[in-house]
Legacy VTK file of the C-alpha trace (Angstrom):
# vtk DataFile Version 3.0
C-alpha trace
ASCII
DATASET POLYDATA
POINTS 422 float
-0.076 -0.015 0.182
1.869 2.973 -1.251
-0.652 5.370 -1.653
-4.172 6.519 -0.787
-6.782 4.823 -3.771
-9.489 6.555 -5.026
-12.212 4.540 -6.420
-14.596 4.447 -9.254
-17.633 3.727 -7.080
-20.158 1.669 -9.244
-23.737 3.221 -9.993
-26.416 2.262 -7.837
-28.603 -0.148 -10.242
-31.931 -1.006 -10.693
-33.560 -3.586 -8.115
-33.714 -6.465 -10.695
-35.624 -8.610 -8.461
-38.906 -6.508 -7.873
-38.966 -4.998 -11.409
-40.112 -6.480 -15.043
-37.423 -5.488 -17.917
-38.705 -3.480 -20.777
-39.018 -5.576 -23.847
-36.741 -5.029 -26.940
-33.735 -7.137 -26.189
-32.170 -8.423 -29.058
-29.251 -10.837 -28.305
-27.087 -10.835 -25.920
-25.827 -7.405 -25.018
-26.402 -4.409 -22.520
-30.145 -2.620 -21.722
-30.035 0.826 -20.273
-32.617 1.689 -17.380
-33.139 5.319 -15.656
-33.106 4.842 -12.157
-32.875 8.164 -9.503
-31.833 9.977 -12.761
-28.701 7.597 -12.939
-28.240 5.815 -15.998
-27.247 2.259 -16.008
-26.249 -0.581 -18.004
-26.804 -4.364 -17.411
-25.690 -6.994 -19.346
-27.932 -8.992 -20.570
-27.121 -13.085 -21.245
-28.819 -15.701 -23.626
-28.840 -18.357 -21.231
-28.812 -18.862 -17.710
-25.551 -20.821 -18.006
-23.851 -18.136 -19.770
-24.784 -15.449 -16.921
-23.486 -17.630 -14.600
-20.200 -18.509 -16.692
-19.770 -14.418 -16.355
-20.739 -13.914 -13.232
-18.568 -16.317 -11.304
-14.932 -15.082 -11.766
-16.431 -11.950 -10.174
-16.629 -14.068 -7.111
-12.875 -14.682 -5.530
-11.324 -16.879 -2.777
-9.853 -15.056 0.132
-7.517 -16.485 2.274
-5.463 -14.605 5.458
-3.031 -15.750 7.890
-3.160 -14.467 11.166
-2.399 -14.654 14.698
-4.062 -14.759 17.940
-3.463 -16.067 21.269
-0.483 -17.246 21.190
-0.992 -19.242 17.997
-1.179 -18.943 14.233
-3.970 -19.742 11.885
-5.432 -19.790 8.241
-8.353 -18.344 7.429
-10.603 -19.070 4.467
-13.588 -17.321 2.519
-14.862 -15.574 0.033
-14.889 -11.631 -1.785
-16.686 -9.925 -4.600
-14.814 -7.738 -7.219
-16.720 -4.568 -7.233
-14.803 -1.937 -8.629
-12.240 -0.973 -10.491
-9.663 1.440 -9.155
-8.595 5.080 -10.953
-4.389 3.657 -10.102
-3.540 1.528 -12.734
-4.353 -1.817 -12.629
-6.164 -1.829 -9.108
-9.402 -3.801 -8.162
-11.290 -3.373 -5.036
-12.796 -6.500 -3.072
-15.558 -6.967 -0.369
-15.790 -9.780 1.913
-16.619 -10.139 5.688
-14.687 -8.943 8.152
-14.897 -11.891 9.885
-12.858 -14.050 7.529
-10.174 -11.535 7.523
-9.801 -10.375 11.473
-6.816 -10.673 13.674
-5.302 -11.751 9.831
-1.736 -9.946 8.765
-1.476 -11.477 5.168
-4.177 -11.700 2.896
-4.295 -13.664 -0.562
-6.864 -13.968 -2.853
-7.797 -16.370 -5.663
-9.599 -15.396 -9.065
-11.188 -17.395 -11.225
-10.550 -17.023 -15.174
-12.756 -19.605 -17.671
-11.532 -19.876 -20.998
-13.602 -20.282 -24.133
-13.422 -23.723 -24.263
-14.936 -23.841 -20.359
-11.006 -24.478 -18.759
-10.883 -23.045 -15.261
-8.251 -22.260 -13.772
-6.928 -19.832 -10.795
-4.587 -16.712 -10.197
-3.470 -16.114 -6.944
-2.884 -12.378 -5.926
-1.526 -10.785 -2.415
-3.966 -8.382 -1.351
-3.742 -5.597 0.951
-6.293 -4.659 3.303
-8.090 -1.401 2.961
-10.207 -1.341 6.074
-12.659 -3.348 7.890
-16.237 -2.971 10.511
-16.264 -5.482 13.304
-19.966 -4.050 13.771
-21.072 -4.342 10.105
-18.842 -7.465 9.051
-17.501 -5.408 5.807
-14.191 -5.787 4.791
-12.341 -4.162 1.993
-9.095 -5.530 0.485
-7.656 -3.907 -2.607
-5.355 -6.198 -5.975
-3.073 -5.498 -8.449
-3.828 -7.123 -11.735
-2.702 -6.495 -15.629
-5.659 -9.012 -16.535
-9.275 -7.349 -16.963
-11.576 -8.647 -14.214
-15.047 -8.107 -14.464
-16.819 -6.330 -11.292
-20.017 -7.030 -9.710
-22.970 -4.230 -9.689
-24.598 -3.557 -6.778
-28.664 -3.754 -6.913
-30.881 -1.543 -4.190
-31.597 -4.260 -1.666
-34.383 -2.335 -0.312
-36.663 -3.021 -3.501
-35.873 -6.620 -2.553
-39.011 -9.121 -2.398
-39.679 -12.580 -0.828
-39.793 -15.155 -3.701
-37.144 -14.043 -5.481
-34.596 -16.009 -7.467
-31.147 -15.414 -6.229
-27.728 -17.443 -7.129
-24.964 -18.010 -4.154
-21.441 -17.602 -5.164
-18.689 -18.570 -2.692
-15.945 -21.146 -1.552
-17.107 -23.570 1.180
-15.259 -25.426 3.264
-12.793 -23.477 2.257
-11.384 -25.281 -0.508
-14.901 -25.307 -3.465
-14.230 -22.097 -4.757
-16.704 -21.173 -7.723
-19.399 -23.095 -5.894
-23.015 -22.199 -6.966
-26.118 -22.758 -5.600
-29.716 -21.324 -5.982
-32.521 -20.343 -4.248
-35.240 -17.888 -3.831
-35.222 -14.815 -0.738
-37.123 -16.029 2.002
-37.509 -12.751 3.962
-35.619 -9.436 3.473
-35.098 -8.765 6.843
-34.569 -10.437 9.846
-32.537 -9.538 13.201
-30.439 -12.011 13.397
-27.584 -13.532 16.498
-24.264 -13.136 14.569
-21.481 -14.978 16.131
-18.847 -12.855 18.122
-20.982 -9.503 16.643
-24.674 -9.131 17.589
-27.482 -8.528 16.384
-27.591 -7.916 12.743
-30.840 -7.383 9.996
-29.925 -9.741 7.289
-31.102 -11.041 3.825
-32.860 -14.525 4.475
-32.534 -16.736 1.417
-32.409 -21.046 0.953
-29.403 -21.504 -1.509
-27.348 -23.880 0.394
-24.294 -22.459 2.148
-21.335 -22.946 4.477
-18.622 -21.075 6.334
-16.302 -20.708 3.363
-19.002 -18.776 1.831
-18.642 -15.882 4.506
-17.858 -12.808 1.915
-19.350 -14.358 -1.217
-22.358 -12.750 -3.468
-25.729 -13.443 -3.010
-26.934 -12.216 -6.687
-31.048 -11.617 -7.686
-31.349 -13.138 -10.759
-34.166 -12.127 -13.427
-35.373 -14.109 -16.307
-37.289 -12.156 -19.208
-38.205 -13.993 -22.488
-35.667 -16.247 -22.450
-32.736 -13.634 -21.501
-31.232 -13.097 -17.779
-29.666 -10.872 -16.048
-28.406 -10.058 -12.331
-27.026 -7.922 -9.951
-25.520 -7.770 -6.026
-28.214 -8.497 -3.696
-26.168 -9.125 -0.817
-22.546 -10.562 0.722
-23.338 -13.505 2.190
-22.776 -13.726 6.164
-22.523 -17.610 7.532
-21.081 -16.585 10.649
-24.729 -17.526 12.075
-24.153 -21.212 13.508
-27.600 -21.057 15.577
-29.482 -21.228 12.396
-28.838 -24.653 10.796
-30.326 -25.006 7.295
-30.977 -21.316 6.730
-28.796 -19.149 4.986
-27.889 -15.284 5.312
-26.744 -12.090 3.580
-25.716 -8.470 4.668
-28.293 -6.314 2.119
-26.424 -4.907 -0.558
-27.541 -1.406 0.768
-25.979 -1.767 3.772
-22.439 -3.585 2.618
-22.773 -0.685 -0.196
-22.691 1.944 2.183
-19.921 0.668 4.623
-17.498 -0.029 1.599
-17.918 3.689 0.653
-17.176 4.871 4.104
-14.166 2.431 4.419
-13.043 3.990 1.010
-13.300 7.558 2.039
-11.563 7.763 5.101
-8.753 4.923 3.987
-4.991 6.688 3.838
-1.881 5.274 4.117
0.078 8.236 3.910
-1.093 8.733 7.460
-1.375 4.984 8.361
-5.146 5.265 9.238
-6.697 2.152 7.757
-10.136 2.908 6.122
-13.524 3.050 9.047
-16.668 3.915 9.094
-17.304 7.422 10.812
-19.511 7.451 13.855
-19.344 3.816 14.416
-19.091 2.477 17.913
-18.626 -0.643 17.667
-21.153 -2.151 20.687
-21.199 -5.602 20.047
-22.268 -7.712 21.969
-24.860 -10.407 22.191
-27.681 -10.663 25.391
-29.771 -14.005 25.896
-33.253 -13.615 28.133
-33.800 -16.449 31.020
-35.682 -16.872 33.965
-33.873 -16.039 37.473
-34.434 -16.172 41.311
-33.869 -14.455 44.423
-31.832 -17.525 46.253
-32.369 -17.180 50.262
-30.572 -19.488 52.496
-32.872 -21.535 54.968
-30.529 -23.596 56.849
-26.779 -24.194 56.990
-24.403 -26.952 58.490
-22.972 -29.889 57.663
-21.829 -30.347 54.229
-24.857 -28.464 52.476
-26.715 -25.021 53.025
-30.163 -25.154 52.195
-31.570 -23.009 49.991
-35.060 -21.323 48.661
-35.770 -19.810 45.104
-38.405 -16.809 44.998
-39.891 -14.180 42.573
-38.936 -15.943 39.202
-38.107 -12.963 36.655
-36.838 -12.785 33.211
-33.977 -11.501 32.706
-31.659 -9.950 30.083
-28.205 -10.465 30.885
-24.877 -10.117 28.782
-23.992 -13.380 26.546
-20.819 -11.835 25.119
-19.135 -8.636 23.893
-16.322 -8.019 21.412
-16.370 -4.272 22.486
-13.898 -1.844 24.384
-16.263 0.236 24.858
-18.249 -2.240 26.869
-15.497 -3.183 28.811
-16.940 -2.292 31.955
-20.093 -4.955 31.096
-19.044 -8.457 32.325
-20.675 -11.140 30.086
-21.781 -14.798 31.302
-19.092 -15.890 28.555
-16.592 -14.113 30.826
-17.803 -15.403 33.816
-18.120 -18.769 33.138
-14.490 -19.516 31.559
-12.642 -17.470 34.171
-12.024 -17.103 37.832
-11.727 -13.461 37.401
-15.380 -12.640 37.803
-17.770 -13.680 40.193
-20.327 -12.529 38.852
-21.423 -11.516 35.267
-24.337 -8.676 34.387
-28.066 -8.305 33.463
-28.962 -5.151 31.623
-32.363 -3.868 33.736
-32.470 -0.167 32.087
-30.996 1.624 29.445
-29.880 5.440 28.999
-28.418 7.250 26.557
-27.396 11.124 26.131
-30.589 12.611 27.445
-32.909 10.799 26.205
-35.927 8.899 27.999
-34.824 5.739 30.358
-35.733 2.631 28.461
-36.728 -0.550 30.746
-35.346 -3.432 29.352
-37.655 -6.426 29.332
-36.152 -8.203 25.756
-33.027 -8.565 23.857
-34.686 -6.858 21.262
-34.952 -3.840 23.890
-31.269 -3.584 23.767
-30.625 -4.318 20.177
-32.927 -1.675 19.027
-31.395 0.943 21.772
-27.776 0.726 20.641
-28.390 0.518 17.023
-28.349 4.153 16.754
-25.689 5.015 18.905
-23.209 7.246 17.230
-19.299 7.942 18.447
-19.375 10.147 21.405
-22.306 9.239 23.317
-22.743 8.486 26.324
-24.619 5.786 27.545
-26.182 4.766 31.421
-26.608 0.870 31.716
-28.585 0.139 34.740
-27.519 -3.215 35.621
-27.528 -6.345 38.661
-25.044 -8.564 39.100
-26.313 -12.193 38.323
-24.578 -15.462 39.370
-25.544 -19.318 38.632
-25.796 -21.749 41.349
-27.839 -25.403 41.486
-28.308 -25.076 37.889
-30.268 -21.940 38.039
-29.314 -18.156 37.495
-29.320 -15.992 40.829
-30.607 -12.647 40.909
-27.934 -10.897 43.503
-29.966 -8.103 44.420
-26.712 -5.874 43.662
-27.561 -2.894 41.267
-25.567 -0.203 40.004
-25.250 2.324 37.196
-22.422 1.892 34.512
-21.686 5.302 32.553
-20.338 4.104 29.040
-18.866 6.751 26.574
-19.064 5.118 23.187
-15.909 5.481 21.082
-15.508 5.732 17.158
-14.335 2.242 16.390
-11.590 1.701 13.886
-9.699 -1.352 12.976
-6.119 -2.030 11.796
-4.895 -5.703 11.053
-1.884 -7.053 13.332
1.630 -7.534 12.452
3.055 -10.729 11.697
4.997 -11.604 15.328
7.504 -13.338 13.339
8.602 -10.302 11.768
8.541 -7.735 14.501
10.519 -10.458 16.129
13.389 -10.401 13.338
12.719 -6.718 13.332
13.708 -6.700 16.998
LINES 1 423
422 0 1 2 3 4 5 6 7 8 9 10 11 12 13 14 15 16 17 18 19 20 21 22 23 24 25 26 27 28 29 30 31 32 33 34 35 36 37 38 39 40 41 42 43 44 45 46 47 48 49 50 51 52 53 54 55 56 57 58 59 60 61 62 63 64 65 66 67 68 69 70 71 72 73 74 75 76 77 78 79 80 81 82 83 84 85 86 87 88 89 90 91 92 93 94 95 96 97 98 99 100 101 102 103 104 105 106 107 108 109 110 111 112 113 114 115 116 117 118 119 120 121 122 123 124 125 126 127 128 129 130 131 132 133 134 135 136 137 138 139 140 141 142 143 144 145 146 147 148 149 150 151 152 153 154 155 156 157 158 159 160 161 162 163 164 165 166 167 168 169 170 171 172 173 174 175 176 177 178 179 180 181 182 183 184 185 186 187 188 189 190 191 192 193 194 195 196 197 198 199 200 201 202 203 204 205 206 207 208 209 210 211 212 213 214 215 216 217 218 219 220 221 222 223 224 225 226 227 228 229 230 231 232 233 234 235 236 237 238 239 240 241 242 243 244 245 246 247 248 249 250 251 252 253 254 255 256 257 258 259 260 261 262 263 264 265 266 267 268 269 270 271 272 273 274 275 276 277 278 279 280 281 282 283 284 285 286 287 288 289 290 291 292 293 294 295 296 297 298 299 300 301 302 303 304 305 306 307 308 309 310 311 312 313 314 315 316 317 318 319 320 321 322 323 324 325 326 327 328 329 330 331 332 333 334 335 336 337 338 339 340 341 342 343 344 345 346 347 348 349 350 351 352 353 354 355 356 357 358 359 360 361 362 363 364 365 366 367 368 369 370 371 372 373 374 375 376 377 378 379 380 381 382 383 384 385 386 387 388 389 390 391 392 393 394 395 396 397 398 399 400 401 402 403 404 405 406 407 408 409 410 411 412 413 414 415 416 417 418 419 420 421
């Protein structure tokens, strides 16, 4: 990375899934539409298999080498080529942040399909441009002397249930270029994503697994025997609790994150891209019935307790945010001897807004969704423990005052390189 990259941002394209294409497409070529005063051209194809053959090379294999908790690891996923840079031979690739998180080296395999159908891949060393943990979007760049194909975004707000989609990715991290087909099952689901928290995602039914993360969800349309497609979302396979279901980050959300990461990226000042205002309040909460524990008798080897006043508590299951470091999660409590309690959240107050009484997990997610860097949060919490398989209310409450910090991610250095330099 030697200088700031300025990109030719792809125009917003018509939501092809929700619209009927204009008649008059004669042969394979392009058709032009007027969308919000922007003229957009989408390639049409004579057959479905021709379309698939043309869009598969837009989706790349993404690999990372990283170091965390004293161990080296490798990561595998997918990414989508979305634009060419103004600088010579540069291309921008979007993937999931969780695919490249904690990695210091990045590699991309680009698929080429010859006219006779022969397939080959070329590996490129990639540069990290920026990433958002909260939005699970990261941007990489590569340089190639070959002319690579770029995907066009669609307006995901116009997607409809039942629209045809194609997912292309790298399942198991070894099967790059794999294509699966399905439909959109729901346009907006609030889903808990591992190590991130709640996200609003597109649900679809094409088969995927963890290696599909960062890959493409294309929305496809057939009209009079001609086919076209556009990028409806970035597949997110970090949803282990939803076996058999598939999800993707909506195109509009992904596109906003990508443009923000590119805008703030500046290697002259050694600044990786970030999303301005993002506080990175990443946490997962859950609900469970908790009780008041009362000691009835003691003596001998055992104490005897009674349990009363059952109440559904919204407790902090996990958090990976520096801004929320005052919160003790159940995950930390259960795996460390450092803390003898974890927190349940009873109330939330943001800046001078009215205090919110927390009665469900959605109360927490909804309240934190619009928090920006610099906001002040007051969290009313109660300390919780677990005893005899029951969650116990301690009755000990306090108010935690938290200032939301600007989230910025920077990839780590290779520990081996750092040791050699020392």
